[in-house]
N, CA and C atoms of all chains as a GROMACS GRO file, in nm:
protein
  600
    1UNK      N    1   2.092  -1.858  -2.450
    1UNK     CA    2   2.077  -1.800  -2.362
    1UNK      C    3   2.230  -1.832  -2.312
    2UNK      N    4   2.239  -1.954  -2.266
    2UNK     CA    5   2.440  -2.005  -2.230
    2UNK      C    6   2.504  -1.854  -2.292
    3UNK      N    7   2.499  -1.897  -2.456
    3UNK     CA    8   2.640  -1.773  -2.501
    3UNK      C    9   2.620  -1.678  -2.415
    4UNK      N   10   2.445  -1.605  -2.436
    4UNK     CA   11   2.435  -1.469  -2.410
    4UNK      C   12   2.548  -1.453  -2.203
    5UNK      N   13   2.505  -1.585  -2.142
    5UNK     CA   14   2.548  -1.552  -1.981
    5UNK      C   15   2.708  -1.565  -2.024
    6UNK      N   16   2.786  -1.650  -2.113
    6UNK     CA   17   2.947  -1.631  -2.102
    6UNK      C   18   2.951  -1.533  -2.119
    7UNK      N   19   2.908  -1.445  -2.243
    7UNK     CA   20   3.003  -1.339  -2.256
    7UNK      C   21   2.979  -1.295  -2.146
    8UNK      N   22   2.807  -1.246  -2.108
    8UNK     CA   23   2.812  -1.093  -1.926
    8UNK      C   24   2.947  -1.166  -1.831
    9UNK      N   25   2.971  -1.359  -1.793
    9UNK     CA   26   3.052  -1.344  -1.731
    9UNK      C   27   3.259  -1.336  -1.806
   10UNK      N   28   3.199  -1.333  -1.928
   10UNK     CA   29   3.381  -1.316  -1.988
   10UNK      C   30   3.389  -1.143  -1.953
   11UNK      N   31   3.297  -1.045  -1.921
   11UNK     CA   32   3.340  -0.872  -1.910
   11UNK      C   33   3.394  -0.862  -1.767
   12UNK      N   34   3.257  -0.936  -1.717
   12UNK     CA   35   3.302  -0.884  -1.519
   12UNK      C   36   3.435  -0.885  -1.470
   13UNK      N   37   3.494  -0.808  -1.422
   13UNK     CA   38   3.633  -0.821  -1.356
   13UNK      C   39   3.640  -0.926  -1.265
   14UNK      N   40   3.772  -0.971  -1.228
   14UNK     CA   41   3.776  -1.048  -1.173
   14UNK      C   42   3.713  -1.010  -0.984
   15UNK      N   43   3.633  -1.132  -0.935
   15UNK     CA   44   3.557  -1.099  -0.781
   15UNK      C   45   3.653  -1.019  -0.676
   16UNK      N   46   3.731  -1.060  -0.670
   16UNK     CA   47   3.836  -0.953  -0.584
   16UNK      C   48   3.825  -0.792  -0.642
   17UNK      N   49   3.803  -0.755  -0.725
   17UNK     CA   50   3.820  -0.656  -0.761
   17UNK      C   51   3.700  -0.561  -0.672
   18UNK      N   52   3.506  -0.635  -0.671
   18UNK     CA   53   3.412  -0.608  -0.658
   18UNK      C   54   3.339  -0.630  -0.552
   19UNK      N   55   3.358  -0.763  -0.556
   19UNK     CA   56   3.330  -0.862  -0.431
   19UNK      C   57   3.364  -0.757  -0.247
   20UNK      N   58   3.470  -0.695  -0.248
   20UNK     CA   59   3.494  -0.603  -0.080
   20UNK      C   60   3.408  -0.521  -0.083
   21UNK      N   61   3.381  -0.388  -0.234
   21UNK     CA   62   3.288  -0.307  -0.189
   21UNK      C   63   3.198  -0.350  -0.202
   22UNK      N   64   3.121  -0.460  -0.261
   22UNK     CA   65   3.003  -0.489  -0.259
   22UNK      C   66   2.963  -0.529  -0.107
   23UNK      N   67   3.039  -0.651  -0.020
   23UNK     CA   68   2.983  -0.661   0.084
   23UNK      C   69   3.001  -0.561   0.182
   24UNK      N   70   3.086  -0.447   0.191
   24UNK     CA   71   3.090  -0.384   0.275
   24UNK      C   72   2.997  -0.267   0.217
   25UNK      N   73   2.929  -0.225   0.141
   25UNK     CA   74   2.806  -0.152   0.096
   25UNK      C   75   2.672  -0.183   0.169
   26UNK      N   76   2.725  -0.331   0.172
   26UNK     CA   77   2.550  -0.404   0.223
   26UNK      C   78   2.594  -0.449   0.406
   27UNK      N   79   2.732  -0.433   0.447
   27UNK     CA   80   2.707  -0.446   0.560
   27UNK      C   81   2.701  -0.261   0.654
   28UNK      N   82   2.738  -0.192   0.621
   28UNK     CA   83   2.757  -0.060   0.608
   28UNK      C   84   2.709   0.061   0.538
   29UNK      N   85   2.591   0.081   0.530
   29UNK     CA   86   2.596   0.169   0.384
   29UNK      C   87   2.679   0.278   0.382
   30UNK      N   88   2.690   0.206   0.247
   30UNK     CA   89   2.762   0.414   0.201
   30UNK      C   90   2.910   0.333   0.229
   31UNK      N   91   2.934   0.258   0.295
   31UNK     CA   92   3.076   0.194   0.329
   31UNK      C   93   3.170   0.179   0.220
   32UNK      N   94   3.111   0.083   0.055
   32UNK     CA   95   3.149   0.053  -0.082
   32UNK      C   96   3.230   0.206  -0.129
   33UNK      N   97   3.083   0.284  -0.064
   33UNK     CA   98   3.149   0.394  -0.214
   33UNK      C   99   3.288   0.482  -0.113
   34UNK      N  100   3.296   0.434   0.010
   34UNK     CA  101   3.440   0.515   0.063
   34UNK      C  102   3.557   0.398   0.078
   35UNK      N  103   3.514   0.263   0.070
   35UNK     CA  104   3.662   0.206  -0.002
   35UNK      C  105   3.670   0.263  -0.126
   36UNK      N  106   3.610   0.317  -0.232
   36UNK     CA  107   3.603   0.320  -0.345
   36UNK      C  108   3.673   0.477  -0.370
   37UNK      N  109   3.701   0.539  -0.294
   37UNK     CA  110   3.757   0.679  -0.235
   37UNK      C  111   3.598   0.710  -0.293
   38UNK      N  112   3.493   0.695  -0.317
   38UNK     CA  113   3.390   0.865  -0.269
   38UNK      C  114   3.374   0.874  -0.188
   39UNK      N  115   3.408   0.941  -0.109
   39UNK     CA  116   3.340   0.949   0.066
   39UNK      C  117   3.219   1.077   0.059
   40UNK      N  118   3.187   1.120   0.004
   40UNK     CA  119   3.123   1.263  -0.046
   40UNK      C  120   2.936   1.158  -0.060
   41UNK      N  121   2.961   1.108  -0.119
   41UNK     CA  122   2.848   0.990  -0.165
   41UNK      C  123   2.862   0.911  -0.058
   42UNK      N  124   2.870   0.860  -0.023
   42UNK     CA  125   2.921   0.736   0.041
   42UNK      C  126   2.885   0.786   0.202
   43UNK      N  127   2.886   0.946   0.234
   43UNK     CA  128   2.857   0.955   0.350
   43UNK      C  129   2.686   1.013   0.341
   44UNK      N  130   2.695   1.117   0.229
   44UNK     CA  131   2.538   1.078   0.205
   44UNK      C  132   2.410   0.911   0.175
   45UNK      N  133   2.506   0.850   0.173
   45UNK     CA  134   2.387   0.716   0.103
   45UNK      C  135   2.358   0.710   0.283
   46UNK      N  136   2.465   0.707   0.357
   46UNK     CA  137   2.479   0.664   0.488
   46UNK      C  138   2.365   0.750   0.586
   47UNK      N  139   2.378   0.868   0.548
   47UNK     CA  140   2.279   0.946   0.617
   47UNK      C  141   2.177   0.911   0.577
   48UNK      N  142   2.094   0.866   0.380
   48UNK     CA  143   1.997   0.908   0.395
   48UNK      C  144   1.935   0.744   0.447
   49UNK      N  145   2.009   0.633   0.436
   49UNK     CA  146   1.996   0.523   0.539
   49UNK      C  147   1.924   0.509   0.620
   50UNK      N  148   2.028   0.537   0.652
   50UNK     CA  149   2.045   0.564   0.850
   50UNK      C  150   1.914   0.667   0.876
   51UNK      N  151   1.836   0.754   0.836
   51UNK     CA  152   1.786   0.830   0.886
   51UNK      C  153   1.607   0.766   0.853
   52UNK      N  154   1.641   0.670   0.711
   52UNK     CA  155   1.519   0.593   0.698
   52UNK      C  156   1.508   0.515   0.800
   53UNK      N  157   1.614   0.448   0.838
   53UNK     CA  158   1.621   0.317   0.933
   53UNK      C  159   1.568   0.369   1.071
   54UNK      N  160   1.583   0.465   1.098
   54UNK     CA  161   1.607   0.556   1.258
   54UNK      C  162   1.466   0.566   1.224
   55UNK      N  163   1.371   0.656   1.118
   55UNK     CA  164   1.258   0.698   1.125
   55UNK      C  165   1.138   0.581   1.170
   56UNK      N  166   1.270   0.488   1.047
   56UNK     CA  167   1.101   0.325   1.099
   56UNK      C  168   1.137   0.333   1.267
   57UNK      N  169   1.233   0.313   1.302
   57UNK     CA  170   1.233   0.252   1.451
   57UNK      C  171   1.140   0.330   1.554
   58UNK      N  172   1.224   0.519   1.494
   58UNK     CA  173   1.101   0.568   1.573
   58UNK      C  174   0.952   0.568   1.597
   59UNK      N  175   0.943   0.530   1.465
   59UNK     CA  176   0.758   0.503   1.442
   59UNK      C  177   0.754   0.336   1.478
   60UNK      N  178   0.849   0.285   1.535
   60UNK     CA  179   0.781   0.132   1.623
   60UNK      C  180   0.755   0.050   1.475
   61UNK      N  181   0.803   0.043   1.356
   61UNK     CA  182   0.795  -0.039   1.274
   61UNK      C  183   0.814  -0.164   1.292
   62UNK      N  184   0.724  -0.249   1.254
   62UNK     CA  185   0.789  -0.435   1.295
   62UNK      C  186   0.897  -0.492   1.176
   63UNK      N  187   0.956  -0.570   1.202
   63UNK     CA  188   1.032  -0.634   1.136
   63UNK      C  189   0.978  -0.741   1.083
   64UNK      N  190   0.988  -0.768   0.923
   64UNK     CA  191   0.966  -0.899   0.861
   64UNK      C  192   1.054  -1.047   0.965
   65UNK      N  193   0.958  -1.141   0.976
   65UNK     CA  194   0.973  -1.264   0.994
   65UNK      C  195   0.943  -1.331   0.890
   66UNK      N  196   1.076  -1.430   0.786
   66UNK     CA  197   1.027  -1.521   0.720
   66UNK      C  198   0.922  -1.610   0.723
   67UNK      N  199   0.822  -1.606   0.643
   67UNK     CA  200   0.669  -1.721   0.601
   67UNK      C  201   0.660  -1.781   0.497
   68UNK      N  202   0.642  -1.871   0.520
   68UNK     CA  203   0.587  -1.882   0.379
   68UNK      C  204   0.422  -1.930   0.356
   69UNK      N  205   0.365  -1.951   0.284
   69UNK     CA  206   0.207  -1.995   0.207
   69UNK      C  207   0.169  -1.993   0.069
   70UNK      N  208   0.019  -1.918   0.058
   70UNK     CA  209   0.035  -1.832  -0.056
   70UNK      C  210   0.188  -1.778  -0.105
   71UNK      N  211   0.112  -1.760  -0.269
   71UNK     CA  212   0.264  -1.691  -0.319
   71UNK      C  213   0.230  -1.530  -0.246
   72UNK      N  214   0.112  -1.460  -0.199
   72UNK     CA  215   0.156  -1.341  -0.163
   72UNK      C  216   0.199  -1.362  -0.032
   73UNK      N  217   0.173  -1.449   0.075
   73UNK     CA  218   0.184  -1.445   0.151
   73UNK      C  219   0.398  -1.462   0.158
   74UNK      N  220   0.380  -1.491   0.052
   74UNK     CA  221   0.528  -1.572   0.079
   74UNK      C  222   0.635  -1.387   0.015
   75UNK      N  223   0.539  -1.386  -0.082
   75UNK     CA  224   0.611  -1.234  -0.144
   75UNK      C  225   0.644  -1.134  -0.088
   76UNK      N  226   0.530  -1.125   0.034
   76UNK     CA  227   0.515  -0.979   0.156
   76UNK      C  228   0.676  -1.021   0.217
   77UNK      N  229   0.606  -1.149   0.310
   77UNK     CA  230   0.719  -1.163   0.431
   77UNK      C  231   0.846  -1.182   0.388
   78UNK      N  232   0.860  -1.246   0.292
   78UNK     CA  233   1.065  -1.332   0.244
   78UNK      C  234   1.078  -1.153   0.172
   79UNK      N  235   0.997  -1.097   0.092
   79UNK     CA  236   1.024  -1.031   0.043
   79UNK      C  237   1.070  -0.877   0.154
   80UNK      N  238   0.982  -0.885   0.201
   80UNK     CA  239   1.042  -0.799   0.372
   80UNK      C  240   1.130  -0.802   0.413
   81UNK      N  241   1.167  -0.956   0.470
   81UNK     CA  242   1.261  -1.001   0.517
   81UNK      C  243   1.413  -0.996   0.489
   82UNK      N  244   1.391  -1.003   0.322
   82UNK     CA  245   1.552  -0.953   0.261
   82UNK      C  246   1.580  -0.831   0.293
   83UNK      N  247   1.428  -0.734   0.240
   83UNK     CA  248   1.441  -0.609   0.237
   83UNK      C  249   1.530  -0.530   0.384
   84UNK      N  250   1.453  -0.614   0.490
   84UNK     CA  251   1.520  -0.627   0.641
   84UNK      C  252   1.629  -0.593   0.669
   85UNK      N  253   1.650  -0.739   0.591
   85UNK     CA  254   1.836  -0.735   0.607
   85UNK      C  255   1.907  -0.653   0.497
   86UNK      N  256   1.896  -0.603   0.455
   86UNK     CA  257   1.955  -0.594   0.338
   86UNK      C  258   2.019  -0.437   0.366
   87UNK      N  259   1.916  -0.386   0.471
   87UNK     CA  260   2.001  -0.225   0.566
   87UNK      C  261   2.154  -0.303   0.636
   88UNK      N  262   2.172  -0.388   0.637
   88UNK     CA  263   2.312  -0.438   0.720
   88UNK      C  264   2.359  -0.371   0.849
   89UNK      N  265   2.473  -0.364   0.877
   89UNK     CA  266   2.443  -0.351   0.988
   89UNK      C  267   2.327  -0.280   1.089
   90UNK      N  268   2.259  -0.126   1.049
   90UNK     CA  269   2.178  -0.109   1.126
   90UNK      C  270   2.050  -0.223   1.144
   91UNK      N  271   2.065  -0.348   1.069
   91UNK     CA  272   1.934  -0.459   1.136
   91UNK      C  273   1.999  -0.487   1.235
   92UNK      N  274   2.141  -0.574   1.193
   92UNK     CA  275   2.172  -0.634   1.282
   92UNK      C  276   2.199  -0.633   1.443
   93UNK      N  277   2.286  -0.471   1.451
   93UNK     CA  278   2.260  -0.401   1.578
   93UNK      C  279   2.099  -0.395   1.630
   94UNK      N  280   1.979  -0.398   1.562
   94UNK     CA  281   1.876  -0.358   1.639
   94UNK      C  282   1.805  -0.510   1.711
   95UNK      N  283   1.863  -0.585   1.617
   95UNK     CA  284   1.810  -0.750   1.666
   95UNK      C  285   1.888  -0.721   1.793
   96UNK      N  286   1.986  -0.754   1.754
   96UNK     CA  287   2.096  -0.738   1.914
   96UNK      C  288   2.064  -0.716   2.018
   97UNK      N  289   2.021  -0.577   1.971
   97UNK     CA  290   1.975  -0.483   2.100
   97UNK      C  291   1.805  -0.541   2.132
   98UNK      N  292   1.755  -0.654   2.067
   98UNK     CA  293   1.647  -0.660   2.111
   98UNK      C  294   1.552  -0.644   2.077
   99UNK      N  295   1.528  -0.539   1.988
   99UNK     CA  296   1.424  -0.473   1.932
   99UNK      C  297   1.307  -0.558   1.866
  100UNK      N  298   1.195  -0.581   1.927
  100UNK     CA  299   1.096  -0.676   1.882
  100UNK      C  300   0.946  -0.613   1.852
  101UNK      N  301   0.984  -0.564   1.768
  101UNK     CA  302   0.759  -0.469   1.810
  101UNK      C  303   0.714  -0.516   1.729
  102UNK      N  304   0.543  -0.593   1.770
  102UNK     CA  305   0.516  -0.673   1.737
  102UNK      C  306   0.376  -0.588   1.625
  103UNK      N  307   0.332  -0.643   1.497
  103UNK     CA  308   0.282  -0.575   1.402
  103UNK      C  309   0.189  -0.545   1.466
  104UNK      N  310   0.129  -0.409   1.475
  104UNK     CA  311   0.025  -0.367   1.546
  104UNK      C  312  -0.069  -0.241   1.473
  105UNK      N  313  -0.221  -0.262   1.465
  105UNK     CA  314  -0.248  -0.160   1.401
  105UNK      C  315  -0.227  -0.010   1.409
  106UNK      N  316  -0.222   0.061   1.334
  106UNK     CA  317  -0.237   0.237   1.322
  106UNK      C  318  -0.113   0.255   1.260
  107UNK      N  319  -0.122   0.360   1.131
  107UNK     CA  320  -0.112   0.436   0.994
  107UNK      C  321   0.082   0.477   1.043
  108UNK      N  322   0.091   0.501   1.178
  108UNK     CA  323   0.242   0.520   1.236
  108UNK      C  324   0.309   0.401   1.236
  109UNK      N  325   0.270   0.267   1.315
  109UNK     CA  326   0.352   0.167   1.297
  109UNK      C  327   0.370   0.144   1.111
  110UNK      N  328   0.267   0.151   1.077
  110UNK     CA  329   0.228   0.111   0.963
  110UNK      C  330   0.349   0.182   0.885
  111UNK      N  331   0.325   0.298   0.873
  111UNK     CA  332   0.478   0.376   0.830
  111UNK      C  333   0.583   0.345   0.834
  112UNK      N  334   0.594   0.323   0.981
  112UNK     CA  335   0.738   0.257   0.995
  112UNK      C  336   0.785   0.166   0.975
  113UNK      N  337   0.702   0.022   0.969
  113UNK     CA  338   0.766  -0.105   0.896
  113UNK      C  339   0.798  -0.057   0.767
  114UNK      N  340   0.808   0.036   0.670
  114UNK     CA  341   0.792   0.082   0.555
  114UNK      C  342   0.919   0.163   0.579
  115UNK      N  343   0.936   0.262   0.644
  115UNK     CA  344   1.042   0.264   0.631
  115UNK      C  345   1.166   0.162   0.665
  116UNK      N  346   1.121   0.096   0.734
  116UNK     CA  347   1.241   0.030   0.753
  116UNK      C  348   1.246  -0.095   0.645
  117UNK      N  349   1.147  -0.115   0.571
  117UNK     CA  350   1.182  -0.210   0.441
  117UNK      C  351   1.254  -0.095   0.330
  118UNK      N  352   1.231   0.052   0.334
  118UNK     CA  353   1.264   0.121   0.261
  118UNK      C  354   1.381   0.141   0.284
  119UNK      N  355   1.498   0.154   0.425
  119UNK     CA  356   1.583   0.212   0.428
  119UNK      C  357   1.688   0.057   0.419
  120UNK      N  358   1.580  -0.055   0.376
  120UNK     CA  359   1.687  -0.180   0.330
  120UNK      C  360   1.699  -0.163   0.158
  121UNK      N  361   1.597  -0.109   0.105
  121UNK     CA  362   1.607  -0.123  -0.012
  121UNK      C  363   1.705   0.007  -0.088
  122UNK      N  364   1.681   0.137  -0.041
  122UNK     CA  365   1.777   0.229  -0.093
  122UNK      C  366   1.896   0.162  -0.064
  123UNK      N  367   1.962   0.092   0.065
  123UNK     CA  368   2.107   0.026   0.069
  123UNK      C  369   2.093  -0.055  -0.033
  124UNK      N  370   2.045  -0.117  -0.126
  124UNK     CA  371   2.042  -0.250  -0.189
  124UNK      C  372   2.080  -0.160  -0.348
  125UNK      N  373   2.004   0.006  -0.366
  125UNK     CA  374   2.043   0.095  -0.479
  125UNK      C  375   2.196   0.160  -0.479
  126UNK      N  376   2.243   0.113  -0.337
  126UNK     CA  377   2.327   0.208  -0.270
  126UNK      C  378   2.506   0.061  -0.313
  127UNK      N  379   2.397  -0.021  -0.289
  127UNK     CA  380   2.498  -0.144  -0.348
  127UNK      C  381   2.538  -0.138  -0.486
  128UNK      N  382   2.418  -0.159  -0.576
  128UNK     CA  383   2.432  -0.170  -0.718
  128UNK      C  384   2.544  -0.072  -0.805
  129UNK      N  385   2.538   0.042  -0.734
  129UNK     CA  386   2.565   0.234  -0.793
  129UNK      C  387   2.694   0.157  -0.737
  130UNK      N  388   2.782   0.116  -0.586
  130UNK     CA  389   2.921   0.088  -0.553
  130UNK      C  390   2.949  -0.077  -0.680
  131UNK      N  391   2.880  -0.074  -0.681
  131UNK     CA  392   2.928  -0.228  -0.805
  131UNK      C  393   2.995  -0.163  -0.942
  132UNK      N  394   2.874  -0.113  -0.950
  132UNK     CA  395   2.898  -0.011  -1.092
  132UNK      C  396   3.024   0.064  -1.114
  133UNK      N  397   3.073   0.090  -0.997
  133UNK     CA  398   3.191   0.172  -1.026
  133UNK      C  399   3.311   0.124  -1.002
  134UNK      N  400   3.318   0.019  -0.898
  134UNK     CA  401   3.387  -0.092  -0.874
  134UNK      C  402   3.402  -0.199  -1.034
  135UNK      N  403   3.325  -0.195  -1.082
  135UNK     CA  404   3.338  -0.253  -1.214
  135UNK      C  405   3.418  -0.157  -1.371
  136UNK      N  406   3.404  -0.063  -1.326
  136UNK     CA  407   3.421   0.038  -1.401
  136UNK      C  408   3.304   0.105  -1.511
  137UNK      N  409   3.176   0.063  -1.450
  137UNK     CA  410   3.061   0.183  -1.530
  137UNK      C  411   3.022   0.266  -1.536
  138UNK      N  412   3.085   0.326  -1.398
  138UNK     CA  413   3.025   0.477  -1.344
  138UNK      C  414   3.181   0.498  -1.273
  139UNK      N  415   3.178   0.636  -1.323
  139UNK     CA  416   3.298   0.729  -1.257
  139UNK      C  417   3.304   0.691  -1.140
  140UNK      N  418   1.495   0.517   2.295
  140UNK     CA  419   1.483   0.567   2.131
  140UNK      C  420   1.334   0.643   2.166
  141UNK      N  421   1.310   0.785   2.115
  141UNK     CA  422   1.193   0.832   2.150
  141UNK      C  423   1.063   0.801   2.047
  142UNK      N  424   0.972   0.783   2.077
  142UNK     CA  425   0.837   0.704   1.979
  142UNK      C  426   0.791   0.887   1.926
  143UNK      N  427   0.792   0.880   1.748
  143UNK     CA  428   0.742   0.997   1.676
  143UNK      C  429   0.586   0.937   1.666
  144UNK      N  430   0.536   1.021   1.632
  144UNK     CA  431   0.433   1.042   1.584
  144UNK      C  432   0.380   1.133   1.470
  145UNK      N  433   0.360   1.096   1.346
  145UNK     CA  434   0.366   1.130   1.218
  145UNK      C  435   0.215   1.168   1.174
  146UNK      N  436   0.168   1.248   1.064
  146UNK     CA  437   0.046   1.252   1.027
  146UNK      C  438   0.093   1.126   0.890
  147UNK      N  439   0.004   1.130   0.777
  147UNK     CA  440   0.028   1.060   0.695
  147UNK      C  441   0.097   1.154   0.592
  148UNK      N  442   0.061   1.265   0.608
  148UNK     CA  443   0.176   1.360   0.501
  148UNK      C  444   0.298   1.387   0.558
  149UNK      N  445   0.304   1.426   0.682
  149UNK     CA  446   0.425   1.400   0.725
  149UNK      C  447   0.514   1.283   0.700
  150UNK      N  448   0.509   1.174   0.665
  150UNK     CA  449   0.553   1.046   0.715
  150UNK      C  450   0.568   1.053   0.531
  151UNK      N  451   0.478   1.064   0.474
  151UNK     CA  452   0.496   1.092   0.265
  151UNK      C  453   0.606   1.188   0.289
  152UNK      N  454   0.605   1.298   0.283
  152UNK     CA  455   0.660   1.388   0.290
  152UNK      C  456   0.888   1.296   0.309
  153UNK      N  457   0.804   1.326   0.432
  153UNK     CA  458   0.999   1.219   0.454
  153UNK      C  459   1.003   1.125   0.404
  154UNK      N  460   0.978   0.991   0.343
  154UNK     CA  461   1.023   0.913   0.274
  154UNK      C  462   1.006   1.001   0.131
  155UNK      N  463   0.950   1.109   0.096
  155UNK     CA  464   0.961   1.131  -0.042
  155UNK      C  465   1.132   1.181  -0.055
  156UNK      N  466   1.116   1.277   0.060
  156UNK     CA  467   1.263   1.342   0.046
  156UNK      C  468   1.353   1.241   0.046
  157UNK      N  469   1.364   1.192   0.141
  157UNK     CA  470   1.509   1.047   0.132
  157UNK      C  471   1.549   0.983   0.032
  158UNK      N  472   1.396   0.915  -0.025
  158UNK     CA  473   1.473   0.828  -0.174
  158UNK      C  474   1.483   0.902  -0.239
  159UNK      N  475   1.423   1.082  -0.256
  159UNK     CA  476   1.464   1.137  -0.381
  159UNK      C  477   1.602   1.186  -0.375
  160UNK      N  478   1.684   1.189  -0.276
  160UNK     CA  479   1.758   1.183  -0.209
  160UNK      C  480   1.896   1.083  -0.219
  161UNK      N  481   1.839   1.000  -0.257
  161UNK     CA  482   1.900   0.876  -0.292
  161UNK      C  483   1.915   0.858  -0.464
  162UNK      N  484   1.793   0.819  -0.480
  162UNK     CA  485   1.732   0.824  -0.587
  162UNK      C  486   1.810   0.912  -0.736
  163UNK      N  487   1.828   1.039  -0.710
  163UNK     CA  488   1.932   1.161  -0.781
  163UNK      C  489   2.112   1.065  -0.728
  164UNK      N  490   2.135   1.090  -0.616
  164UNK     CA  491   2.266   1.026  -0.611
  164UNK      C  492   2.336   0.907  -0.673
  165UNK      N  493   2.216   0.797  -0.728
  165UNK     CA  494   2.284   0.655  -0.768
  165UNK      C  495   2.260   0.644  -0.897
  166UNK      N  496   2.205   0.781  -0.985
  166UNK     CA  497   2.100   0.800  -1.120
  166UNK      C  498   2.191   0.846  -1.206
  167UNK      N  499   2.294   0.966  -1.149
  167UNK     CA  500   2.298   1.045  -1.232
  167UNK      C  501   2.460   1.080  -1.205
  168UNK      N  502   2.557   1.160  -1.315
  168UNK     CA  503   2.704   1.122  -1.285
  168UNK      C  504   2.790   1.219  -1.282
  169UNK      N  505   2.641   1.349  -1.301
  169UNK     CA  506   2.698   1.498  -1.262
  169UNK      C  507   2.659   1.581  -1.136
  170UNK      N  508   2.703   1.630  -1.042
  170UNK     CA  509   2.575   1.728  -0.948
  170UNK      C  510   2.496   1.824  -0.940
  171UNK      N  511   2.486   1.858  -1.061
  171UNK     CA  512   2.401   1.949  -1.130
  171UNK      C  513   2.287   1.826  -1.128
  172UNK      N  514   2.308   1.714  -1.271
  172UNK     CA  515   2.243   1.630  -1.259
  172UNK      C  516   2.139   1.568  -1.179
  173UNK      N  517   2.208   1.524  -1.060
  173UNK     CA  518   2.178   1.460  -0.943
  173UNK      C  519   2.094   1.557  -0.828
  174UNK      N  520   2.116   1.723  -0.852
  174UNK     CA  521   1.982   1.765  -0.730
  174UNK      C  522   1.870   1.818  -0.901
  175UNK      N  523   1.913   1.814  -0.996
  175UNK     CA  524   1.816   1.819  -1.100
  175UNK      C  525   1.710   1.720  -1.047
  176UNK      N  526   1.737   1.595  -1.090
  176UNK     CA  527   1.665   1.470  -1.083
  176UNK      C  528   1.637   1.458  -0.953
  177UNK      N  529   1.683   1.461  -0.851
  177UNK     CA  530   1.630   1.447  -0.728
  177UNK      C  531   1.478   1.522  -0.677
  178UNK      N  532   1.566   1.684  -0.713
  178UNK     CA  533   1.392   1.747  -0.740
  178UNK      C  534   1.275   1.713  -0.803
  179UNK      N  535   1.330   1.679  -0.912
  179UNK     CA  536   1.251   1.588  -1.030
  179UNK      C  537   1.148   1.523  -0.890
  180UNK      N  538   1.192   1.411  -0.839
  180UNK     CA  539   1.180   1.287  -0.812
  180UNK      C  540   1.079   1.285  -0.720
  181UNK      N  541   1.135   1.445  -0.617
  181UNK     CA  542   1.006   1.459  -0.468
  181UNK      C  543   0.882   1.531  -0.576
  182UNK      N  544   0.915   1.609  -0.672
  182UNK     CA  545   0.766   1.655  -0.741
  182UNK      C  546   0.713   1.612  -0.732
  183UNK      N  547   0.720   1.490  -0.819
  183UNK     CA  548   0.662   1.363  -0.847
  183UNK      C  549   0.601   1.312  -0.729
  184UNK      N  550   0.664   1.264  -0.667
  184UNK     CA  551   0.624   1.181  -0.500
  184UNK      C  552   0.483   1.301  -0.447
  185UNK      N  553   0.551   1.412  -0.509
  185UNK     CA  554   0.406   1.496  -0.387
  185UNK      C  555   0.307   1.510  -0.468
  186UNK      N  556   0.357   1.525  -0.576
  186UNK     CA  557   0.216   1.537  -0.710
  186UNK      C  558   0.103   1.410  -0.663
  187UNK      N  559   0.240   1.264  -0.697
  187UNK     CA  560   0.128   1.165  -0.690
  187UNK      C  561   0.071   1.155  -0.551
  188UNK      N  562   0.128   1.211  -0.409
  188UNK     CA  563   0.065   1.207  -0.265
  188UNK      C  564  -0.076   1.272  -0.260
  189UNK      N  565  -0.075   1.477  -0.327
  189UNK     CA  566  -0.189   1.482  -0.364
  189UNK      C  567  -0.270   1.492  -0.461
  190UNK      N  568  -0.225   1.400  -0.568
  190UNK     CA  569  -0.328   1.332  -0.663
  190UNK      C  570  -0.451   1.254  -0.657
  191UNK      N  571  -0.336   1.110  -0.574
  191UNK     CA  572  -0.431   0.993  -0.469
  191UNK      C  573  -0.481   1.082  -0.388
  192UNK      N  574  -0.432   1.167  -0.291
  192UNK     CA  575  -0.528   1.192  -0.197
  192UNK      C  576  -0.661   1.270  -0.223
  193UNK      N  577  -0.674   1.320  -0.294
  193UNK     CA  578  -0.767   1.413  -0.405
  193UNK      C  579  -0.896   1.273  -0.430
  194UNK      N  580  -0.778   1.174  -0.513
  194UNK     CA  581  -0.890   1.033  -0.556
  194UNK      C  582  -0.968   1.001  -0.444
  195UNK      N  583  -0.916   0.965  -0.355
  195UNK     CA  584  -0.945   0.867  -0.220
  195UNK      C  585  -1.069   0.954  -0.171
  196UNK      N  586  -1.077   1.117  -0.123
  196UNK     CA  587  -1.130   1.200  -0.077
  196UNK      C  588  -1.253   1.191  -0.154
  197UNK      N  589  -1.226   1.224  -0.289
  197UNK     CA  590  -1.350   1.187  -0.338
  197UNK      C  591  -1.430   1.106  -0.412
  198UNK      N  592  -1.326   1.027  -0.385
  198UNK     CA  593  -1.376   0.850  -0.413
  198UNK      C  594  -1.480   0.821  -0.256
  199UNK      N  595  -1.470   0.825  -0.198
  199UNK     CA  596  -1.524   0.822  -0.069
  199UNK      C  597  -1.637   0.881  -0.053
  200UNK      N  598  -1.707   0.962  -0.141
  200UNK     CA  599  -1.856   1.054  -0.092
  200UNK      C  600  -1.775   1.163  -0.043
   0.00000   0.00000   0.00000
């Protein structure tokens, strides 16, 4: 197991090659692709994550706060919080501007909450893609 | 920020559309493959939406 891990690390390029792209991809959705000169894909990713996040806000979705308790509560609330956080700048600006929607009943609010989580998860996919490009696994 | 009121169907279609675009973009290597896979994902999303909707409708009695 340790040998496998060492082999994987040996093939990983220096951190300076992929960390800036990965960090920028998190903070600005699609930003990693722009840094790696894949502007077209970066623009589509930015537009997609932005659309998902803004639709979530317009549906008055709730942001998750990390809570622990039983396993299901922990998975839902900590997972939801991390997914919200993965939206990067969109999340920070929204919180900074004072968005604080309580979790209330109704299918529109419920969809909004899922859209906000979905935006973060789409950005995780974009970050993985930027990482793959930076380390040379993809064109 | 304006408030949106969407039906279940409208919200599901929008979610499927945006998710399919990103899935197509990050998983395939050529533009042709991306468009094809994105459309395929969207089709599967719609199939699941209609299938589960009918299942719930019929299951509800």
